[in-house]
C-alpha positions in Angstrom: -10.3 -14.4 28.4 -9.9 -11.7 25.8 -7.5 -9.5 27.7 -3.9 -8.6 26.8 -1.9 -9.6 29.9 -3.2 -8.7 33.4 -6.6 -7.0 33.6 -5.5 -4.0 31.5 -6.8 -3.8 28.0 -9.4 -5.9 26.1 -8.1 -7.0 22.8 -9.9 -5.3 20.0 -12.4 -3.5 22.2 -11.0 0.0 22.5 -14.2 1.7 21.1 -16.5 -0.3 23.3 -14.4 0.5 26.3 -14.4 4.2 25.5 -18.2 4.2 25.5 -18.3 2.6 28.9 -15.6 4.8 30.2 -17.5 7.9 29.0 -20.7 6.7 30.8 -18.8 6.1 34.0 -17.3 9.6 33.8 -20.9 11.0 33.2 -22.1 9.2 36.4 -19.2 10.6 38.4 -20.3 14.0 37.2 -23.8 13.4 38.6 -25.7 12.4 35.5 -27.5 9.1 35.0 -26.6 6.6 32.2 -28.2 3.6 30.8 -26.8 1.1 28.3 -27.9 -2.2 26.9 -24.8 -4.3 25.7 -26.0 -6.7 23.1 -24.3 -9.5 21.3 -24.2 -13.2 20.7 -23.0 -15.8 23.3 -19.3 -15.5 23.8 -18.8 -12.2 22.1 -17.4 -10.6 25.3 -20.3 -8.9 27.0 -19.3 -10.1 30.5 -15.6 -9.0 29.9 -16.9 -5.5 29.1 -18.9 -5.5 32.4 -15.7 -6.6 34.1 -13.9 -3.7 32.4 -16.4 -1.3 34.0 -15.8 -3.1 37.4 -12.1 -2.6 37.1 -12.6 1.1 36.6 -15.2 1.6 39.3 -12.9 2.9 42.0 -14.8 5.3 44.2 -18.2 3.9 43.1 -20.6 1.6 44.9 -21.3 -1.4 42.7 -24.2 -3.9 42.8 -24.4 -6.8 40.4 -27.0 -9.4 39.3 -27.0 -12.1 36.6 -30.0 -13.7 35.1 -30.1 -17.5 35.2 -32.3 -19.5 32.8 -33.7 -21.8 35.5 -34.7 -18.8 37.6 -36.9 -17.2 34.9 -40.1 -18.3 36.6 -39.2 -17.0 40.1 -40.8 -13.6 40.4 -38.5 -10.7 41.3 -35.5 -13.0 41.8 -33.2 -10.9 39.5 -34.3 -7.7 41.0 -33.9 -9.0 44.5 -30.4 -10.1 43.7 -29.5 -6.6 42.4 -31.1 -4.7 45.3 -30.2 -7.0 48.2 -27.1 -5.0 49.2 -29.2 -1.7 49.3 -32.1 -2.9 51.4 -30.8 -0.9 54.4 -32.2 2.2 52.6 -35.8 0.8 52.4 -36.9 2.6 55.6 -36.3 6.0 53.9 -38.8 5.3 51.1 -42.4 6.5 51.2 -44.6 3.9 52.9 -46.5 2.6 49.8 -43.2 2.1 47.9 -41.5 0.5 50.9 -44.4 -1.9 51.3 -44.5 -2.7 47.6 -40.8 -3.6 47.5 -40.9 -5.6 50.7 -43.9 -7.6 49.5 -42.3 -8.2 46.1 -39.2 -9.6 47.8 -41.2 -11.8 50.1 -40.1 -9.8 53.2 -43.7 -9.3 54.3 -47.2 -10.5 53.4 -49.6 -8.1 51.7 -51.7 -7.4 48.6 -50.0 -8.0 45.3 -48.1 -4.7 44.5 -48.6 -3.1 41.2 -45.5 -3.6 39.1 -45.2 0.1 38.3 -45.2 0.9 42.1 -42.4 -1.7 42.5 -40.6 0.1 39.7 -41.0 3.5 41.3 -39.8 2.0 44.6 -36.7 0.5 42.9 -36.0 3.9 41.3 -36.3 5.6 44.7 -34.1 2.9 46.3 -31.3 3.5 43.8 -31.6 7.3 44.2 -31.6 7.0 48.0 -28.4 4.9 47.9 -26.4 7.5 46.1 -24.3 9.6 48.5 -20.9 11.0 47.7 -20.2 8.1 45.4 -21.9 7.1 42.1 -23.8 3.8 42.0 -22.9 1.3 39.3 -25.6 -1.4 38.5 -24.4 -4.3 36.4 -26.7 -7.0 35.1 -25.3 -9.9 33.1 -27.4 -12.4 31.0 -30.4 -10.0 31.3 -32.2 -12.1 28.8 -32.7 -14.7 31.5 -34.1 -12.4 34.1 -37.6 -13.3 35.3 -40.3 -11.3 33.6 -41.2 -8.8 36.3 -37.5 -8.1 37.2 -36.9 -7.3 33.5 -40.0 -5.1 33.3 -39.0 -3.3 36.5 -35.5 -2.6 35.3 -36.8 -1.4 32.0 -39.1 1.0 33.9 -36.1 2.2 36.0 -34.0 2.7 32.9 -36.6 4.9 31.3 -36.9 7.1 34.4 -33.2 7.6 35.4 -32.2 11.1 34.7 -30.5 13.3 37.3 -29.0 10.6 39.6 -25.3 9.6 39.5 -26.4 6.1 38.6 -25.1 4.0 35.7 -27.2 0.9 34.8 -25.6 -1.5 32.3 -27.5 -4.6 31.1 -25.8 -7.3 29.1 -28.3 -9.2 26.8 -27.5 -12.2 24.6 -28.9 -11.5 21.1 -31.2 -14.2 19.9 -33.8 -13.0 17.4 -36.4 -10.8 18.9 -35.2 -7.5 20.4 -38.4 -6.7 22.4 -36.5 -6.9 25.6 -35.2 -3.4 26.7 -36.2 -2.0 23.3 -35.5 1.6 22.5 -33.0 2.0 25.3 -29.5 3.2 24.4 -27.5 0.2 23.3 -24.0 -1.0 22.4 -24.1 -3.9 19.9 -20.8 -5.9 20.2 -19.6 -7.4 17.0 -16.9 -10.0 16.4 -13.3 -9.0 16.5 -11.5 -8.0 13.3 -9.1 -10.5 11.6 -5.9 -9.0 13.1 -7.3 -9.0 16.7 -8.8 -12.5 16.1 -5.4 -13.9 15.2 -3.8 -12.1 18.1 -6.2 -13.6 20.6 -6.0 -17.0 19.0 -2.2 -17.0 19.2 -2.5 -16.1 22.9 -4.7 -19.1 23.6 -2.9 -21.8 21.7 0.3 -23.0 23.2 1.4 -25.6 20.7 2.0 -25.5 17.0 -0.9 -24.6 14.8 -1.0 -25.2 11.1 -1.6 -21.9 9.2 -4.5 -23.3 7.3 -6.1 -24.4 10.6 -5.5 -21.0 12.0 -7.1 -19.4 9.0 -10.2 -21.7 9.2 -10.7 -21.1 12.9 -10.5 -17.3 12.4 -13.0 -17.5 9.5 -15.4 -19.9 11.3 -15.4 -18.2 14.6 -16.2 -14.8 13.0 -14.3 -13.0 15.7 -16.1 -14.5 18.6 -13.6 -14.3 21.5 -14.9 -17.2 23.5 -14.9 -19.4 20.4 -11.4 -18.3 19.5 -10.2 -19.4 23.0 -12.3 -22.6 23.5 -12.5 -24.2 20.1 -8.8 -25.0 19.7 -9.0 -26.9 23.0 -11.2 -29.5 21.3 -8.8 -30.1 18.4 -6.5 -33.2 18.3 -2.9 -32.8 17.6 -3.6 -34.2 14.1 -6.2 -31.6 13.5 -4.0 -28.8 14.8 -1.1 -29.9 12.6 -2.9 -30.4 9.4 -6.6 -29.6 9.7 -7.7 -33.1 9.1 -11.2 -33.8 10.3 -14.9 -33.4 9.3 -16.1 -29.8 8.7 -18.3 -28.4 11.5 -21.9 -27.4 10.5 -23.4 -26.6 13.9 -24.1 -23.1 15.1 -21.1 -21.4 16.8 -22.8 -21.4 20.2 -23.5 -25.2 19.9 -19.8 -25.8 18.9 -18.7 -23.9 22.0 -21.1 -25.7 24.2 -19.9 -29.0 22.7 -16.4 -28.1 23.5 -17.3 -27.5 27.2 -19.2 -30.7 27.2 -16.0 -32.6 26.0 -14.1 -31.0 28.9 -16.8 -31.9 31.4 -16.9 -35.5 30.4 -13.1 -35.8 30.7 -13.4 -35.1 34.4 -13.9 -37.8 37.1 -17.5 -38.9 37.7 -18.0 -37.2 41.0 -16.6 -33.9 39.7 -19.1 -34.1 36.8 -21.8 -34.7 39.3 -20.8 -31.7 41.4 -21.0 -29.6 38.2 -24.4 -30.9 37.6 -25.6 -30.0 41.1 -24.2 -26.4 40.6 -25.9 -26.2 37.2 -29.2 -27.4 38.5 -29.4 -24.9 41.5 -29.0 -21.4 40.1 -28.5 -19.5 43.3 -24.8 -20.4 43.6 -25.1 -21.1 47.3 -21.8 -23.0 48.3 -23.3 -24.5 51.5 -26.3 -25.8 49.5 -24.0 -27.3 46.9 -22.0 -29.1 49.6 -25.2 -30.3 51.4 -26.7 -31.8 48.2 -23.3 -33.3 47.2 -22.9 -35.0 50.4 -26.5 -36.5 50.2 -25.4 -38.0 46.9 -22.2 -39.4 48.4 -19.8 -37.1 46.7 -16.4 -36.2 48.2 -17.2 -32.5 47.8 -13.8 -31.1 48.7 -12.0 -33.3 46.2 -14.6 -32.8 43.4 -14.6 -28.9 44.0 -10.8 -28.9 43.7 -10.9 -30.8 40.4 -13.7 -28.6 39.1 -11.8 -25.4 39.8 -8.6 -26.9 38.4 -10.5 -27.5 35.1 -11.2 -23.7 34.8 -15.0 -24.4 34.3 -16.1 -23.3 37.7 -14.9 -21.3 40.7 -16.1 -21.6 44.3 -15.7 -18.5 46.4 -18.5 -16.8 48.3 -20.7 -18.1 45.5 -20.5 -20.7 42.8 -19.7 -19.2 39.5 -19.4 -20.9 36.0 -16.8 -19.8 33.5 -19.7 -19.1 31.1 -23.5 -19.8 31.0 -22.7 -22.3 28.3 -20.8 -24.4 30.8 -23.9 -24.6 32.9 -26.1 -25.7 30.1 -23.5 -28.2 29.0 -23.2 -29.7 32.5 -26.9 -30.0 32.7 -27.2 -31.8 29.3 -24.2 -34.1 29.9 -26.4 -36.6 31.8 -29.8 -38.2 31.3 -33.2 -37.6 33.0 -32.7 -40.1 35.9 -29.4 -38.5 37.0 -30.9 -35.0 36.8 -33.9 -36.2 38.7 -31.7 -37.5 41.5 -29.9 -34.2 41.8 -33.2 -32.3 41.9 -34.4 -34.5 44.7 -31.2 -34.0 46.6 -31.5 -30.2 46.3 -35.1 -30.4 47.4 -34.1 -32.3 50.5 -31.3 -29.8 51.3 -33.3 -26.6 51.0 -35.0 -25.2 54.1 -38.7 -25.2 53.2 -39.5 -22.4 55.6 -37.0 -20.1 54.0 -37.2 -21.0 50.3 -40.4 -22.8 49.7 -40.7 -21.9 46.0 -37.1 -23.1 45.2 -37.8 -26.4 47.1 -41.1 -27.2 45.4 -39.7 -26.4 42.0 -37.0 -29.0 42.5 -39.5 -31.5 44.0 -41.6 -31.0 40.8 -38.5 -31.6 38.6 -37.8 -34.8 40.6 -41.3 -36.2 40.2 -41.6 -39.3 38.0 -45.4 -39.0 37.5 -48.5 -37.4 38.8 -48.1 -36.4 42.5 -51.0 -34.5 44.2 -48.8 -33.5 47.2 -46.3 -31.8 45.1 -49.0 -30.3 42.9 -50.7 -28.9 46.0 -47.4 -27.4 47.1 -46.9 -25.8 43.7 -50.4 -24.3 43.9 -49.5 -22.8 47.2 -46.3 -21.4 45.8 -48.4 -19.8 43.0 -50.5 -18.1 45.5 -47.5 -16.6 47.3 -46.0 -15.6 44.0 -49.2 -13.9 42.9 -49.4 -12.1 46.2 -45.9 -10.7 45.5 -47.1 -9.5 42.0 -45.3 -12.3 40.2 -47.9 -13.2 37.8 -45.5 -15.0 35.4 -44.1 -17.0 38.3 -47.6 -17.9 39.5 -48.5 -19.1 36.0 -45.3 -21.3 35.9 -46.1 -22.9 39.2 -49.8 -23.5 38.2 -48.8 -24.9 34.8 -46.4 -27.4 36.4 -49.1 -28.2 39.1 -51.6 -29.0 36.3 -49.2 -31.5 34.8 -48.7 -33.3 38.1 -52.3 -33.4 39.2 -53.8 -36.9 39.0 -57.4 -36.1 39.6 -59.0 -34.8 36.3 -61.5 -32.5 37.9 -58.8 -30.8 40.1 -56.5 -30.8 37.0 -59.1 -28.9 35.0 -59.4 -26.2 37.7 -55.7 -25.8 38.0 -55.2 -25.6 34.2 -57.9 -22.8 34.2 -56.1 -21.0 37.0 -52.7 -21.4 35.1 -54.4 -20.0 31.9 -55.7 -17.0 33.7 -52.2 -16.3 35.1 -50.6 -16.8 31.7 -53.1 -14.4 30.2 -52.4 -11.8 32.9 -48.7 -12.3 32.2 -49.3 -11.6 28.5 -48.5 -15.2 27.4 -51.6 -15.4 25.2 -50.7 -18.5 23.1 -49.8 -20.6 26.2 -52.9 -19.3 28.0 -55.0 -20.5 25.1 -53.4 -23.9 25.2 -54.1 -24.2 28.9 -57.7 -23.3 28.3 -57.8 -26.1 25.8 -56.4 -28.5 28.4 -58.9 -27.3 31.0 -61.8 -28.0 28.7 -60.6 -31.6 28.2 -61.3 -32.1 31.9 -64.7 -32.4 33.4 -65.5 -28.7 34.3 -68.7 -27.7 36.1 -71.0 -25.0 34.6 -69.2 -22.1 36.3 -65.8 -23.5 35.3 -67.0 -23.8 31.7 -68.3 -20.3 31.8 -65.0 -19.0 33.2 -63.1 -20.9 30.5 -65.2 -19.2 27.8 -64.7 -15.8 29.5 -61.0 -16.3 29.5 -61.0 -17.3 25.8 -62.9 -14.0 25.1 -60.4 -12.0 27.1 -57.5 -13.6 25.4 -58.9 -12.9 22.0 -59.7 -9.3 22.8 -56.1 -8.7 24.1 -54.3 -10.7 21.4 -56.3 -9.7 18.4 -59.0 -7.1 18.8 -62.1 -6.1 20.8 -64.4 -7.4 17.9 -62.6 -10.8 17.9 -63.3 -11.4 21.6 -66.8 -10.0 21.7 -68.8 -13.2 20.8 -67.0 -15.2 23.4 -67.4 -12.6 26.2 -71.2 -12.5 25.4 -71.4 -16.3 25.5 -69.5 -16.5 28.8 -71.9 -13.9 30.4 -74.9 -15.9 29.4 -73.4 -19.1 30.7 -72.4 -17.5 34.0 -75.6 -15.7 34.7 -77.6 -18.5 36.4 -74.7 -19.3 38.8 -72.8 -16.1 39.5 -74.8 -12.9 38.6 -72.1 -10.5 39.8 -69.4 -12.1 37.6 -72.0 -12.3 34.7 -72.7 -8.5 35.1 -68.9 -7.8 35.0 -68.6 -9.9 31.9 -71.6 -8.1 30.3 -69.8 -4.8 31.2 -66.6 -6.0 29.5 -68.6 -7.2 26.5 -70.3 -3.8 26.2 -66.9 -2.1 26.4 -65.6 -4.5 23.7 -68.6 -3.7 21.5 -68.3 0.0 22.0 -64.6 -0.1 21.3 -65.1 -2.2 18.2 -68.0 0.1 17.2 -68.9 0.1 13.6 -66.3 -2.6 12.9 -67.9 -5.3 15.1 -70.3 -8.0 13.7 -73.5 -7.7 15.6 -71.7 -5.6 18.2 -73.4 -3.7 20.9 -76.9 -4.7 19.7 -76.1 -8.4 20.3 -74.9 -7.6 23.9 -77.9 -5.4 24.5 -80.3 -8.1 23.5 -78.6 -10.6 25.7 -78.7 -8.2 28.7 -82.4 -7.6 28.3 -83.0 -11.2 27.8 -81.5 -12.1 31.1 -84.0 -12.9 33.8 -84.0 -10.1 36.4 -82.6 -7.3 34.2 -85.6 -5.0 34.5 -83.7 -1.9 35.5 -84.8 -2.0 39.2 -81.9 -3.9 40.8 -78.3 -2.9 41.7 -76.8 0.2 40.2 -74.5 -2.0 38.2 -77.4 -3.9 36.7 -79.3 -0.6 36.0 -76.2 0.7 34.2 -76.2 -2.3 31.9 -80.0 -2.3 31.5 -80.1 1.4 30.6 -77.5 1.2 27.9 -79.1 -1.9 26.5 -82.5 -0.1 26.2 -80.8 2.9 24.6 -79.4 0.5 21.9 -82.6 -1.6 21.4 -85.5 0.8 22.1 -83.9 4.2 21.7 -82.5 7.0 23.7 -85.8 7.9 25.4 -86.3 4.4 26.7 -82.9 3.9 28.2 -81.4 7.3 29.2 -83.6 7.7 32.3 -82.4 4.4 33.6 -78.8 5.4 32.9 -79.2 8.7 34.6 -80.7 6.9 37.6 -77.8 4.4 37.7 -75.2 7.2 37.4 -76.8 9.1 40.2 -76.6 5.9 42.4 -72.9 5.7 41.7 -72.5 9.3 42.5 -74.3 9.1 45.8 -73.3 5.6 47.0 -70.1 4.2 48.5 -67.7 2.1 46.5 -65.2 -0.5 47.4 -61.9 0.0 45.6 -62.5 -3.2 43.5 -65.9 -2.0 42.5 -64.8 1.6 41.9 -61.9 0.6 39.7 -64.1 -1.9 37.8 -67.3 0.1 37.3 -66.5 3.8 37.5 -64.9 4.0 34.0 -68.2 2.7 32.6 -70.3 5.0 34.8 -68.2 8.0 33.7 -68.7 7.1 30.1 -72.4 6.8 30.6 -72.6 10.1 32.4 -71.0 11.7 29.4 -73.4 10.0 27.1 -76.5 11.2 29.0 -75.1 14.8 29.2 -74.8 14.7 33.0 -71.7 16.8 33.3 -71.8 17.2 37.1 -71.8 13.4 37.5 -69.1 13.0 34.9 -66.9 15.6 36.7 -67.4 14.0 40.1 -67.1 10.4 39.1 -64.0 11.0 37.0 -62.3 12.8 39.8 -63.2 10.0 42.2 -61.8 7.4 39.7 -58.5 9.2 39.4 -58.2 9.6 43.2 -59.1 5.9 43.7 -56.5 4.7 41.1 -53.8 6.9 42.6 -54.6 6.0 46.2 -54.6 2.3 45.6 -51.6 2.3 43.3 -53.8 0.9 40.6 -51.4 1.9 37.8 -53.0 -0.5 35.3 -56.3 1.6 35.6 -54.8 5.0 36.2 -53.9 5.9 32.6 -57.5 5.3 31.3 -58.8 7.1 34.4 -56.6 10.1 33.6 -57.8 10.1 30.0 -61.4 10.1 31.1 -60.7 12.9 33.5 -58.8 15.1 31.0 -61.7 14.8 28.5 -64.0 16.1 31.2 -61.5 19.0 32.0 -61.4 20.0 28.4 -65.1 20.4 28.2 -64.9 22.3 31.5 -62.6 24.7 29.7 -59.7 23.8 31.9 -57.1 23.0 29.2 -54.3 23.6 31.6 -55.7 21.0 34.0 -56.1 18.6 31.1 -52.5 19.2 30.1 -51.4 18.5 33.6 -53.2 15.1 33.4 -51.6 14.4 30.1 -48.2 14.9 31.7 -49.0 12.4 34.4 -50.4 9.9 31.8 -47.3 10.4 29.6 -45.1 9.6 32.6 -46.7 6.1 32.8 -46.3 5.8 29.0 -42.7 6.8 29.0 -42.0 4.3 31.8 -43.7 1.5 29.9 -42.4 2.5 26.4 -46.0 3.2 25.2 -46.8 6.4 23.3 -50.6 5.7 23.2 -51.3 8.0 26.2 -49.4 10.9 24.7 -51.2 10.6 21.4 -54.7 10.0 22.8 -54.3 12.9 25.2 -53.2 15.1 22.3 -56.2 14.0 20.3 -58.5 15.4 22.9 -56.6 18.5 23.9 -54.9 19.9 20.7 -58.1 20.4 18.6 -59.3 23.0 21.2 -56.0 24.6 21.1 -56.2 24.9 17.4 -52.9 23.3 16.8 -53.3 21.5 13.5 -49.8 19.7 13.2 -50.1 18.2 16.7 -53.8 17.1 16.1 -53.0 15.7 12.6 -50.0 13.7 14.1 -52.2 12.3 16.8 -54.9 11.3 14.3 -52.4 9.6 12.0 -50.5 7.8 14.7 -53.7 6.3 16.2 -55.3 5.4 12.9 -52.2 3.7 11.8 -51.4 1.9 15.0 -51.7 -1.9 14.3 -52.9 -2.6 17.8 -55.9 -0.4 17.3 -57.0 -1.9 14.1 -60.5 -3.2 14.4 -61.5 -0.6 16.9 -64.3 1.6 15.4 -64.2 4.1 18.3 -60.8 5.2 17.0 -62.5 6.4 13.8 -65.2 8.2 15.8 -62.7 9.8 18.2 -60.3 10.9 15.4 -63.0 12.4 13.2 -64.6 14.2 16.2 -61.2 15.7 16.9 -60.8 16.8 13.3 -64.3 18.4 13.3 -63.4 20.4 16.4 -60.1 21.5 15.0 -61.5 22.7 11.7 -64.6 24.4 13.2 -62.1 26.3 15.4 -59.9 27.2 12.3 -63.0 28.2 10.3 -62.4 25.5 7.7 -66.1 24.3 7.7 -66.0 22.0 4.6 -63.4 19.9 6.3 -65.1 20.1 9.6 -68.4 19.0 8.0 -66.8 15.9 6.4 -65.1 14.8 9.6 -68.3 15.4 11.7 -70.4 13.3 9.2 -67.9 10.4 9.7 -67.8 10.9 13.4 -71.5 10.5 14.0 -72.0 7.6 11.6 -72.4 5.2 14.5 -74.6 6.8 17.2 -74.6 3.6 19.2 -71.0 4.3 20.3 -72.5 7.3 22.1 -70.0 9.7 23.7 -67.9 11.4 21.0 -70.4 10.2 18.3 -73.0 12.4 20.0 -70.5 15.3 20.3 -69.7 14.9 16.6 -73.3 15.7 15.8 -73.0 19.0 17.6 -69.9 19.9 15.5 -71.9 18.8 12.4 -74.6 21.4 13.1 -72.1 24.3 13.3 -70.3 23.3 10.1 -73.5 22.6 8.2 -75.0 26.0 9.1 -71.9 27.8 7.9 -72.0 25.9 4.6 -75.7 26.6 4.1 -76.7 22.9 4.4 -79.7 23.8 6.5 -81.7 20.5 6.0 -78.8 18.4 7.4 -78.3 20.8 10.2 -82.0 20.8 11.1 -82.0 17.0 11.1 -79.1 16.9 13.5 -80.7 19.5 15.7 -83.9 17.5 16.0 -81.9 14.5 17.3 -80.1 16.7 19.9 -83.4 18.3 20.9 -85.0 14.9 21.5 -82.1 13.7 23.6 -82.1 16.9 25.6 -85.9 16.5 26.4 -85.2 13.1 27.9 -82.0 14.0 29.8 -83.2 17.4 30.9 -79.8 18.2 32.3 -78.3 21.7 32.0 -75.7 20.5 29.5 -78.2 18.7 27.3 -80.7 21.6 27.4 -77.9 24.2 26.8 -76.5 22.2 23.9 -80.0 21.9 22.4 -80.6 25.6 22.7 -77.2 26.4 21.2 -77.8 24.2 18.1 -81.4 25.4 17.7 -80.2 28.9 17.7 -78.0 28.2 14.7 -81.0 27.1 12.6 -83.4 29.9 13.9 -83.8 33.5 13.0 -84.6 36.9 14.6 -85.5 37.2 18.2 -86.0 33.5 18.6 -82.4 32.9 17.7 -81.2 35.7 20.0 -83.2 34.2 22.9 -81.9 30.7 22.3 -78.3 31.9 22.1 -78.7 33.6 25.5 -80.5 30.6 27.0 -77.6 28.3 25.7 -75.0 30.4 27.4 -76.8 30.6 30.7 -77.6 26.8 30.8 -74.0 25.8 29.9 -72.7 28.2 32.6 -75.0 26.4 35.0 -73.7 23.0 33.8 -70.1 24.1 34.3 -69.2 23.3 30.6 -67.2 26.4 30.2 -65.7 25.4 26.8 -69.2 24.9 25.3 -70.4 28.1 27.0 -67.5 30.2 25.6 -68.2 28.8 22.1 -71.9 29.6 22.5 -71.0 33.2 23.3 -68.7 33.2 20.2 -71.5 32.0 18.0 -73.9 34.5 19.5 -71.5 37.4 19.0 -71.0 36.3 15.3 -74.7 36.2 14.8 -75.1 39.7 16.4 -72.5 41.2 14.2 -74.2 39.8 11.1 -77.5 41.3 12.4 -75.6 44.6 12.7 -76.1 44.8 16.4 -72.5 46.0 16.9 -72.7 47.1 20.5 -74.2 43.9 21.7 -71.8 42.0 19.5 -68.8 43.7 21.1 -70.0 42.6 24.6 -70.7 39.0 23.7 -67.5 38.6 21.6 -65.5 40.2 24.4 -66.9 37.7 26.8 -66.1 34.8 24.4 -62.6 36.0 23.7 -61.8 36.4 27.4 -63.0 32.9 28.2 -61.4 31.2 25.2 -58.1 33.1 25.6 -57.9 32.3 29.3 -58.6 28.6 28.6 -55.9 28.5 26.0 -58.4 27.7 23.1 -56.2 29.5 20.6 -58.1 29.0 17.4 -61.5 29.7 18.8 -60.0 32.8 20.6 -58.5 33.9 17.3 -62.0 33.6 15.7 -63.3 35.9 18.4 -60.5 38.4 18.0 -61.2 38.6 14.3 -64.9 39.2 15.0 -64.1 41.9 17.5 -61.8 43.5 15.0 -64.7 43.6 12.6 -66.8 45.5 15.1 -64.1 48.0 15.9 -62.4 46.5 18.9 -58.6 45.9 18.9 -57.5 43.0 21.0 -53.8 42.7 21.9 -52.2 39.3 22.3 -51.4 38.3 25.9 -47.9 38.3 27.0 -46.8 34.8 27.9 -43.1 35.0 27.4 -42.5 34.6 31.2 -43.3 30.9 31.0 -43.3 30.0 27.4 -39.9 28.3 27.7 -41.1 25.8 30.2 -41.6 22.3 29.0 -44.9 20.4 29.7 -43.2 18.5 32.5 -41.7 21.5 34.0 -45.1 23.3 34.0 -46.6 20.3 35.8 -43.9 20.1 38.4 -44.2 23.9 39.0 -48.0 23.5 39.3 -47.6 20.7 41.8 -45.2 22.9 43.8 -47.8 25.6 43.8 -50.2 22.9 45.2 -47.9 22.3 48.1 -46.6 18.9 47.0 -43.1 17.8 48.3 -40.4 16.5 45.9 -41.1 12.8 46.9 -44.8 13.4 46.4 -44.2 14.9 42.9 -41.9 12.1 42.1 -44.6 9.5 43.0 -47.1 11.3 40.8 -44.8 11.5 37.8 -42.7 8.4 38.3 -39.5 10.4 38.9 -37.0 10.2 41.7 -36.9 13.1 44.2 -33.4 13.9 42.7 -34.9 14.2 39.2 -37.7 16.4 40.5 -35.1 18.6 42.1 -33.2 18.8 38.9 -36.3 19.9 37.0 -37.0 22.5 39.7 -33.6 24.1 39.4 -34.3 24.5 35.6 -37.8 26.0 36.4 -36.2 28.5 38.9 -33.6 29.5 36.3 -36.2 30.0 33.6 -38.7 31.9 35.7 -36.1 34.0 37.5 -37.1 32.8 40.9 -35.0 31.3 43.7 -37.6 29.5 46.0 -40.6 27.2 46.0 -42.6 30.1 47.6 -41.8 32.4 44.7 -43.3 29.9 42.2 -46.6 30.3 44.0 -47.0 33.8 42.6 -46.2 32.8 39.0 -49.0 32.4 36.5 -48.3 29.3 34.6 -49.4 29.4 30.9 -50.2 26.3 28.8 -47.6 27.2 26.2 -45.4 24.1 26.9 -43.4 22.1 24.4 -43.3 18.4 24.3 -43.0 16.8 27.8 
């Protein structure tokens, strides 16, 4: 179309072709490449893909194309791309193999997590590469079904060390959310000289110069428009430019030109084009079968269609351009389209392609039809089982419209709304809830509708916006489904704790509702006890609720859990263990949660599980272990294009390292994130982090101000309580003894109730700071012993540091040396740099010189390289490391080669003897 002669050079596209040629050369050299080619319809994106295809000698090529009518069929685009590679499936790890087979409908199983499907696709592409590079070309990617697009975006973000080139052509139309932040090539219109050159090659007769100038100006260098628009001109218009000026958008003009050409064809040829436009697969045998059912002479119509240049029939049916497809479909009225859909439905084998068949049946329906609606509902279930939530939502939405019975219609509308919500289509989900509530719902249905409204509001706006609806839903559901009601109360409490100080009513309203529910006495299931305990803390005080919480947490620690219950309730149980100072339970439950999320491929839960676990590891003094978890959480964030995990992980870890720039960046990013506005816990968490940072750096005025803000809302618990501990240290240093004593009394009261080693040790540590003489000395020693017993080594090391500082001020230099030496050793080993520096300065003041530790051996490793080396030390294989970090085995091997070179080792065995320091740069 825009080529100069035979397939040699694209007119006016030398720069774009060079970009593609360089990427292909890069793939041949063994390095991955990703490119999103963007531009308007007809700008030449497909021709650029064909340019790559022409030069792909020695490469394996797989292709796919998005089709607008396939956007609701889950994994259709991905299956199209991967179909030639499925012989490699058996070489994938079993969880990945099963995920991909289930997604493609090759086996029945639980709905696979879309991230696991993404990892499986990445592994499949990497496994396919042998001696030849792999070229993956996707045209019209804007029309890929949602999960296929998400999966390819995941893969694009993880390709690194494989000779794979992935190029996606996307029609630009407003929003650029699809494949955002990936390398891109924006294709603009041709320049005037090249436009005239192309126009002259397309026009065979005489063309008035003024008409030529107008065409060049109005087409703005669009190659397809330059070739196609002159075909719609009459001889009079070409000779003198007589005719009405065109005001429609360029794509509409091009489509109108195709429409004129279609309508000039014989009726049966038009009908054959309509069948091809209606069935997106491009199956020639299906086209023939449906055509014969409609009485078409298929051979003759196909010959005429090919002669028109609008369509080709080879192995597959292909249109000249997607706008030909849309023009062919719009060329006729509803009744003609309905007849074609019906013919296609009759021609499709229901046992092989049930979803395609029922979609055509639905499009052929003239009114409500329960049989078709029931089939659509069944297809939704199959789509959901394959992980195609968006497809399930589309089937249910259509089923709702075709359901004649109002009761059943309401239930299907509610199911469709839930699927739309899960797919992220919040506006449509809200409309479907409205439709459901117009139908006669029973009490449980009404409660579920309210619950769904609350979940939509929480996700679309903020936790505080959804809270009242979640609370109302729990109250409506309680008499009919107590388990679902408890889950809803749990989600409402989470929303209230997340909204924190910014919620109206907030956690107090939820607590009152929980306690007002019949049967919530604190003696029932561990789940109910967890809810009741927190409710009593909020309404009656810590002393009334903490014992119930401790009992419930112990029940979670001691009892068995199904994967569903564990993934739903363990995050809440971990948070309550932290809030009741039960460090042993927090450690055990957070480890179980991470193992459960990893083992079940629950990648929607895994990031938050990792963040809960890394917070625990920081308090345990295992900053390296925490950094390892951040790398894993970041891998998910990188794959999804989210930076939240990186910043929240840094918020917890970097203050203890004493790294002010990194901490400040995390604080600023989280507080300015528009998606986190309205979440009061962000204020609490960021202020706690600042308080820890400035206490470590010895900047106590700043630490005090941050700690005051961090503990303003004690009902948030967790880091709000920890902010109070930081407040005591800063206040004592500033001589604000009354404020310190007030905070100490609160901590002491909680410690008497919890009576855990962590609580009692923290109480002793803070009381020591406001005491004098031997009482202070005894309390300092008691604090260190209790915190050692609890396993909270970070707090234990800081208690030793404060004791050593106190001993120096008391002029007990020998004892100070011992205590400060212990503190420095623990803090330095943990990587708590600022606190270790405080200990070093104190040791210097009592005559002890401490040399810095040599860490040059591994200081050059990145965070990801440190984590890969750590996993190698743990005996993990490359595929296992890849599954943990969402990398292909080839990429793991690439990183390992860099680790070998930097450490001066030559084998995995030698890495086992290297001490890996937490001095990594960005992952």
